[in-house]
C-alpha positions in Angstrom: 235.1 285.9 136.1 232.9 283.2 134.6 230.5 281.4 137.0 229.4 277.7 136.9 225.7 278.8 136.6 224.7 275.9 134.4 224.9 272.2 134.9 226.9 270.0 132.6 225.6 267.2 130.5 227.2 263.7 130.7 230.2 263.2 128.5 232.9 260.6 127.9 236.3 261.8 128.8 239.1 262.0 126.3 242.4 260.3 127.5 243.6 263.5 129.1 240.3 264.5 130.8 238.1 263.2 133.7 234.6 262.0 132.9 231.7 264.2 134.0 228.5 262.4 134.8 225.4 264.6 135.5 227.5 267.5 136.7 225.7 270.0 138.9 226.1 273.8 138.8 228.3 275.2 141.4 226.7 277.7 143.8 228.9 280.6 144.8 228.7 283.1 147.7 231.7 285.4 147.1 234.1 286.2 144.2 237.7 287.2 145.0 240.2 289.0 142.7 243.8 289.6 143.9 246.3 291.4 141.8 249.7 292.1 143.4 249.0 293.3 147.0 245.4 294.5 146.2 242.3 292.4 146.7 238.6 293.0 146.0 235.7 290.8 147.2 232.2 290.8 145.8 229.0 288.8 146.7 227.8 286.6 143.8 224.4 286.5 142.1 224.1 282.9 141.0 221.4 283.8 138.5 224.1 285.6 136.4 226.8 283.9 134.3 229.5 286.3 135.3 231.0 288.3 138.2 232.5 291.6 137.3 235.1 293.0 139.6 237.1 296.2 139.0 240.3 297.1 140.6 242.9 299.8 139.8 246.5 298.4 139.5 249.9 299.8 138.6 251.3 299.0 135.1 253.9 296.2 135.0 254.3 292.5 135.8 252.5 291.1 138.8 250.6 288.1 140.2 246.9 287.5 139.7 244.6 285.1 141.7 240.8 284.7 141.1 238.6 282.3 143.1 235.2 281.8 144.7 233.7 280.7 148.0 231.1 278.0 147.5 227.7 277.7 149.3 228.9 274.3 150.7 231.8 275.9 152.4 234.5 275.0 149.8 236.3 277.1 147.4 237.1 277.0 143.6 239.5 278.7 141.3 238.0 280.8 138.6 238.2 278.8 135.4 238.3 281.9 133.2 239.4 285.5 133.9 239.1 288.3 131.3 241.1 291.4 131.9 240.2 294.7 130.2 242.0 298.0 130.3 239.6 300.8 131.2 240.4 304.4 130.2 
């Protein structure tokens, strides 16, 4: 799961985007990955650009949720999730 470890520069929004002015990097405390009825939680190292979580799941269609706890007490969805099949 990708982390917001870097701040964003100012940019002007396109008609379908919100403007971002001096965006600050998000600070995370925990990363969560839920697939079907299984969930895994990991502490986050904000000096890294990724959180790697591994979970064994059954083959077939299911639901996936990936999100973070923030240092300020809030939460955020994971913007990107990469899934890899391990042998």
